[in-house]
OpenMM code with the backbone's topology and positions (N, CA, C; nanometers):
from openmm import Vec3, app, unit

residues = "MET ILE THR ALA ILE VAL MET ILE ASP CYS GLU VAL HIS ARG ILE PRO GLU VAL ALA GLU ALA ILE ALA ASP ILE PRO GLN VAL SER GLU VAL TYR SER VAL THR GLY ASP ALA ASP LEU ILE ALA LEU VAL ARG VAL ARG THR HIS ASP GLU PHE ALA ASP VAL ILE ALA ASP ARG LEU ASN LYS VAL ASP GLY VAL VAL ARG THR SER THR HIS ILE ALA PHE ARG THR TYR SER ALA HIS ASP LEU GLU ALA ALA PHE SER LEU GLY LEU GLU GLY GLY".split()
positions = [
    Vec3(-1.1213, 0.4508, 0.7261),
    Vec3(-1.0327, 0.4354, 0.6124),
    Vec3(-0.9717, 0.2958, 0.6168),
    Vec3(-0.9718, 0.2278, 0.5031),
    Vec3(-0.9163, 0.0932, 0.4916),
    Vec3(-0.7849, 0.1031, 0.4146),
    Vec3(-0.6837, 0.0354, 0.4644),
    Vec3(-0.5516, 0.0410, 0.4018),
    Vec3(-0.5132, -0.0937, 0.3448),
    Vec3(-0.4539, -0.0900, 0.2256),
    Vec3(-0.3960, -0.2094, 0.1655),
    Vec3(-0.2486, -0.1807, 0.1367),
    Vec3(-0.1669, -0.2809, 0.1600),
    Vec3(-0.0250, -0.2751, 0.1257),
    Vec3(-0.0114, -0.3602, -0.0003),
    Vec3(0.0330, -0.2979, -0.1089),
    Vec3(0.0405, -0.3678, -0.2370),
    Vec3(0.1865, -0.3856, -0.2755),
    Vec3(0.2279, -0.5113, -0.2866),
    Vec3(0.3621, -0.5452, -0.3326),
    Vec3(0.3551, -0.5518, -0.4847),
    Vec3(0.4469, -0.4819, -0.5516),
    Vec3(0.4385, -0.4687, -0.6964),
    Vec3(0.5678, -0.5163, -0.7618),
    Vec3(0.5552, -0.6091, -0.8561),
    Vec3(0.6669, -0.6490, -0.9415),
    Vec3(0.6482, -0.5752, -1.0724),
    Vec3(0.7570, -0.5159, -1.1217),
    Vec3(0.7457, -0.4430, -1.2479),
    Vec3(0.8704, -0.4658, -1.3323),
    Vec3(0.8640, -0.4187, -1.4551),
    Vec3(0.9805, -0.4265, -1.5418),
    Vec3(1.0888, -0.3399, -1.4785),
    Vec3(1.2020, -0.4020, -1.4483),
    Vec3(1.3061, -0.3369, -1.3691),
    Vec3(1.3531, -0.2053, -1.4299),
    Vec3(1.3678, -0.1991, -1.5594),
    Vec3(1.4170, -0.0769, -1.6225),
    Vec3(1.3147, 0.0368, -1.6192),
    Vec3(1.1921, 0.0059, -1.5742),
    Vec3(1.0864, 0.1075, -1.5715),
    Vec3(1.0426, 0.1445, -1.4300),
    Vec3(1.1153, 0.1003, -1.3275),
    Vec3(1.0738, 0.1236, -1.1892),
    Vec3(1.0408, 0.2706, -1.1613),
    Vec3(1.1259, 0.3666, -1.1953),
    Vec3(1.0923, 0.5064, -1.1628),
    Vec3(0.9628, 0.5551, -1.2285),
    Vec3(0.9435, 0.5217, -1.3562),
    Vec3(0.8228, 0.5653, -1.4265),
    Vec3(0.6976, 0.4971, -1.3709),
    Vec3(0.7091, 0.3689, -1.3397),
    Vec3(0.5962, 0.2949, -1.2828),
    Vec3(0.5598, 0.3532, -1.1464),
    Vec3(0.6612, 0.3799, -1.0644),
    Vec3(0.6369, 0.4368, -0.9311),
    Vec3(0.5660, 0.5716, -0.9412),
    Vec3(0.6084, 0.6553, -1.0331),
    Vec3(0.5456, 0.7866, -1.0500),
    Vec3(0.4012, 0.7737, -1.0974),
    Vec3(0.3759, 0.6823, -1.1901),
    Vec3(0.2398, 0.6631, -1.2406),
    Vec3(0.1478, 0.6114, -1.1298),
    Vec3(0.1982, 0.5208, -1.0477),
    Vec3(0.1186, 0.4680, -0.9374),
    Vec3(0.0943, 0.5768, -0.8324),
    Vec3(0.1960, 0.6565, -0.8044),
    Vec3(0.1821, 0.7646, -0.7061),
    Vec3(0.0787, 0.8679, -0.7497),
    Vec3(0.0532, 0.8779, -0.8792),
    Vec3(-0.0467, 0.9722, -0.9311),
    Vec3(-0.1907, 0.9249, -0.9116),
    Vec3(-0.2103, 0.8004, -0.8725),
    Vec3(-0.3450, 0.7497, -0.8455),
    Vec3(-0.3902, 0.8112, -0.7124),
    Vec3(-0.5018, 0.8816, -0.7099),
    Vec3(-0.5417, 0.9559, -0.5895),
    Vec3(-0.5493, 0.8737, -0.4603),
    Vec3(-0.5900, 0.7481, -0.4672),
    Vec3(-0.6044, 0.6665, -0.3466),
    Vec3(-0.4720, 0.6067, -0.2983),
    Vec3(-0.3659, 0.6280, -0.3722),
    Vec3(-0.2336, 0.5794, -0.3322),
    Vec3(-0.1671, 0.6890, -0.2499),
    Vec3(-0.1404, 0.6592, -0.1228),
    Vec3(-0.0816, 0.7608, -0.0359),
    Vec3(0.0705, 0.7631, -0.0430),
    Vec3(0.1318, 0.6472, -0.0680),
    Vec3(0.2775, 0.6389, -0.0722),
    Vec3(0.3205, 0.5257, -0.1640),
    Vec3(0.4362, 0.5424, -0.2268),
    Vec3(0.4976, 0.4367, -0.3070),
    Vec3(0.6449, 0.4318, -0.2681),
    Vec3(0.6928, 0.3126, -0.2383),
    Vec3(0.8322, 0.2938, -0.1993),
    Vec3(0.9027, 0.2005, -0.2970),
    Vec3(1.0231, 0.2341, -0.3340),
    Vec3(1.1120, 0.1445, -0.4058),
    Vec3(1.1843, 0.0657, -0.2960),
    Vec3(1.1849, -0.0681, -0.3067),
    Vec3(1.2357, -0.1499, -0.1965),
    Vec3(1.3259, -0.2631, -0.2458),
    Vec3(1.3951, -0.3234, -0.1508),
    Vec3(1.4693, -0.4459, -0.1784),
    Vec3(1.3819, -0.5626, -0.1349),
    Vec3(1.4158, -0.6822, -0.1776),
    Vec3(1.3409, -0.7997, -0.1345),
    Vec3(1.2584, -0.8591, -0.2460),
    Vec3(1.1429, -0.9127, -0.2106),
    Vec3(1.0597, -0.9872, -0.3046),
    Vec3(0.9798, -0.9004, -0.4007),
    Vec3(0.9733, -0.7713, -0.3772),
    Vec3(0.8966, -0.6808, -0.4642),
    Vec3(0.9870, -0.5673, -0.5096),
    Vec3(0.9480, -0.5033, -0.6186),
    Vec3(1.0217, -0.3865, -0.6667),
    Vec3(0.9698, -0.2584, -0.6023),
    Vec3(0.8372, -0.2546, -0.5818),
    Vec3(0.7720, -0.1377, -0.5226),
    Vec3(0.6700, -0.1842, -0.4196),
    Vec3(0.6441, -0.0984, -0.3224),
    Vec3(0.5342, -0.1198, -0.2279),
    Vec3(0.4517, 0.0078, -0.2278),
    Vec3(0.3197, -0.0083, -0.2447),
    Vec3(0.2294, 0.1064, -0.2432),
    Vec3(0.1305, 0.0911, -0.1284),
    Vec3(0.0987, 0.2028, -0.0642),
    Vec3(-0.0070, 0.2051, 0.0360),
    Vec3(-0.1299, 0.2657, -0.0282),
    Vec3(-0.2377, 0.1893, -0.0279),
    Vec3(-0.3633, 0.2323, -0.0888),
    Vec3(-0.4646, 0.2499, 0.0229),
    Vec3(-0.5303, 0.3657, 0.0252),
    Vec3(-0.6290, 0.3942, 0.1299),
    Vec3(-0.7629, 0.4285, 0.0650),
    Vec3(-0.8662, 0.3536, 0.1033),
    Vec3(-1.0003, 0.3745, 0.0486),
    Vec3(-1.1025, 0.3711, 0.1626),
    Vec3(-1.2239, 0.4123, 0.1323),
    Vec3(-1.3306, 0.4134, 0.2335),
    Vec3(-1.4061, 0.2812, 0.2415),
    Vec3(-1.4185, 0.2100, 0.1290),
    Vec3(-1.4913, 0.0820, 0.1281),
    Vec3(-1.4091, -0.0251, 0.0573),
    Vec3(-1.4338, -0.1495, 0.0931),
    Vec3(-1.3613, -0.2601, 0.0295),
    Vec3(-1.3865, -0.2653, -0.1207),
    Vec3(-1.5066, -0.2290, -0.1628),
    Vec3(-1.5390, -0.2314, -0.3055),
    Vec3(-1.4466, -0.1416, -0.3873),
    Vec3(-1.3974, -0.0350, -0.3268),
    Vec3(-1.3090, 0.0577, -0.3983),
    Vec3(-1.1752, -0.0055, -0.4353),
    Vec3(-1.1331, -0.1097, -0.3629),
    Vec3(-1.0054, -0.1742, -0.3949),
    Vec3(-1.0055, -0.2281, -0.5372),
    Vec3(-1.1178, -0.2829, -0.5822),
    Vec3(-1.1254, -0.3348, -0.7193),
    Vec3(-1.1017, -0.2233, -0.8194),
    Vec3(-1.1622, -0.1075, -0.7951),
    Vec3(-1.1435, 0.0056, -0.8857),
    Vec3(-0.9986, 0.0527, -0.8880),
    Vec3(-0.9392, 0.0630, -0.7712),
    Vec3(-0.8045, 0.1190, -0.7608),
    Vec3(-0.6980, 0.0178, -0.8024),
    Vec3(-0.7031, -0.1020, -0.7453),
    Vec3(-0.5953, -0.1986, -0.7679),
    Vec3(-0.6133, -0.2738, -0.8997),
    Vec3(-0.7291, -0.3348, -0.9189),
    Vec3(-0.7487, -0.4147, -1.0406),
    Vec3(-0.7643, -0.3288, -1.1655),
    Vec3(-0.8376, -0.2193, -1.1537),
    Vec3(-0.8685, -0.1402, -1.2730),
    Vec3(-0.7685, -0.0291, -1.3034),
    Vec3(-0.6902, 0.0127, -1.2056),
    Vec3(-0.5965, 0.1224, -1.2320),
    Vec3(-0.4513, 0.0812, -1.2098),
    Vec3(-0.4187, 0.0405, -1.0883),
    Vec3(-0.2791, 0.0102, -1.0542),
    Vec3(-0.2249, -0.1044, -1.1399),
    Vec3(-0.2996, -0.2123, -1.1519),
    Vec3(-0.2528, -0.3280, -1.2309),
    Vec3(-0.2399, -0.2969, -1.3789),
    Vec3(-0.3037, -0.1906, -1.4255),
    Vec3(-0.2996, -0.1562, -1.5678),
    Vec3(-0.1929, -0.0514, -1.6013),
    Vec3(-0.1146, -0.0100, -1.5023),
    Vec3(-0.0042, 0.0818, -1.5298),
    Vec3(0.0981, 0.0075, -1.6145),
    Vec3(0.1410, 0.0688, -1.7243),
    Vec3(0.2418, 0.0069, -1.8104),
    Vec3(0.3676, -0.0227, -1.7303),
    Vec3(0.4126, -0.1471, -1.7387),
    Vec3(0.5330, -0.1870, -1.6684),
    Vec3(0.5059, -0.2710, -1.5447),
    Vec3(0.3807, -0.2727, -1.4953),
    Vec3(0.3461, -0.3571, -1.3805),
    Vec3(0.3314, -0.5003, -1.4315),
    Vec3(0.4023, -0.5925, -1.3680),
    Vec3(0.3999, -0.7331, -1.4075),
    Vec3(0.3007, -0.8114, -1.3222),
    Vec3(0.3042, -0.7903, -1.1899),
    Vec3(0.2102, -0.8579, -1.0993),
    Vec3(0.2053, -0.7821, -0.9675),
    Vec3(0.0958, -0.8052, -0.8944),
    Vec3(0.0806, -0.7436, -0.7629),
    Vec3(0.0357, -0.8488, -0.6620),
    Vec3(0.0619, -0.8193, -0.5369),
    Vec3(0.0134, -0.9005, -0.4259),
    Vec3(-0.0389, -0.8011, -0.3225),
    Vec3(-0.1677, -0.8133, -0.2916),
    Vec3(-0.2330, -0.7145, -0.2056),
    Vec3(-0.2591, -0.7717, -0.0674),
    Vec3(-0.2256, -0.6931, 0.0339),
    Vec3(-0.2455, -0.7309, 0.1736),
    Vec3(-0.3331, -0.6243, 0.2391),
    Vec3(-0.4518, -0.6626, 0.2847),
    Vec3(-0.5430, -0.5695, 0.3506),
    Vec3(-0.5058, -0.5626, 0.4983),
    Vec3(-0.4919, -0.4417, 0.5491),
    Vec3(-0.4557, -0.4222, 0.6898),
    Vec3(-0.5798, -0.4360, 0.7776),
    Vec3(-0.5698, -0.5158, 0.8843),
    Vec3(-0.6793, -0.5302, 0.9801),
    Vec3(-0.6757, -0.4189, 1.0840),
    Vec3(-0.5580, -0.3938, 1.1365),
    Vec3(-0.5420, -0.3014, 1.2471),
    Vec3(-0.4104, -0.2272, 1.2287),
    Vec3(-0.4069, -0.1017, 1.2704),
    Vec3(-0.2860, -0.0217, 1.2576),
    Vec3(-0.2200, -0.0056, 1.3939),
    Vec3(-0.0905, -0.0285, 1.3973),
    Vec3(-0.0120, -0.0049, 1.5177),
    Vec3(0.0979, 0.0933, 1.4804),
    Vec3(0.1140, 0.1932, 1.5594),
    Vec3(0.2246, 0.2862, 1.5377),
    Vec3(0.2801, 0.3236, 1.6737),
    Vec3(0.3980, 0.3824, 1.6758),
    Vec3(0.4574, 0.4237, 1.8027),
    Vec3(0.3619, 0.5165, 1.8766),
    Vec3(0.2962, 0.6060, 1.8036),
    Vec3(0.2016, 0.7002, 1.8646),
    Vec3(0.0836, 0.6259, 1.9273),
    Vec3(0.0259, 0.5290, 1.8563),
    Vec3(-0.0881, 0.4528, 1.9079),
    Vec3(-0.0496, 0.3722, 2.0306),
    Vec3(0.0663, 0.3067, 2.0267),
    Vec3(0.1095, 0.2247, 2.1389),
    Vec3(0.1400, 0.3101, 2.2610),
    Vec3(0.2023, 0.4249, 2.2387),
    Vec3(0.2332, 0.5154, 2.3499),
    Vec3(0.1042, 0.5622, 2.4172),
    Vec3(0.0032, 0.5960, 2.3388),
    Vec3(-0.1248, 0.6408, 2.3923),
    Vec3(-0.1918, 0.5279, 2.4709),
    Vec3(-0.1865, 0.4052, 2.4207),
    Vec3(-0.2492, 0.2936, 2.4892),
    Vec3(-0.1832, 0.2688, 2.6240),
    Vec3(-0.0501, 0.2731, 2.6303),
    Vec3(0.0191, 0.2500, 2.7569),
    Vec3(-0.0064, 0.3627, 2.8558),
    Vec3(-0.0197, 0.4852, 2.8075),
    Vec3(-0.0462, 0.5961, 2.8992),
    Vec3(-0.1871, 0.5876, 2.9576),
    Vec3(-0.2768, 0.5126, 2.8907),
    Vec3(-0.4120, 0.4919, 2.9429),
    Vec3(-0.4204, 0.3681, 3.0323),
    Vec3(-0.3081, 0.2976, 3.0468),
    Vec3(-0.3061, 0.1788, 3.1302),
    Vec3(-0.3650, 0.0575, 3.0604),
    Vec3(-0.3555, 0.0497, 2.9293),
    Vec3(-0.4095, -0.0620, 2.8533),
    Vec3(-0.3039, -0.1690, 2.8269),
    Vec3(-0.2199, -0.1940, 2.9256),
    Vec3(-0.1162, -0.2955, 2.9102),
    Vec3(-0.1810, -0.4328, 2.9054),
    Vec3(-0.1175, -0.5237, 2.8312),
    Vec3(-0.1705, -0.6596, 2.8211),
    Vec3(-0.1698, -0.7312, 2.9542),
    Vec3(-0.2563, -0.8303, 2.9669),
    Vec3(-0.2534, -0.9146, 3.0849),
    Vec3(-0.3655, -0.8912, 3.1702),
] * unit.nanometer
topology = app.Topology()
chain = topology.addChain("A")
for resn in residues:
    res = topology.addResidue(resn, chain)
    for name in ("N", "CA", "C"):
        topology.addAtom(name, app.Element.getBySymbol(name[0]), res)
């Protein structure tokens, strides 16, 4: 599974409706309303890189109220669970 983190700028008065419409896209696992440089952040999970064009360019970017997006493809996932498992196997750096 390939994950993309999509930063979304949208019309401010439409944030809740835009978030709900994006959350309804099957490949979108989560949508967050955030502070900072973006209004929303969505996590998109697909099986192949080619699917990103279908999901992000053809669906997410066309949601009414979306002004612009910035997509970041994740190379590797780190979580507390993954790191804990690695240390218990003795995979410490060095």
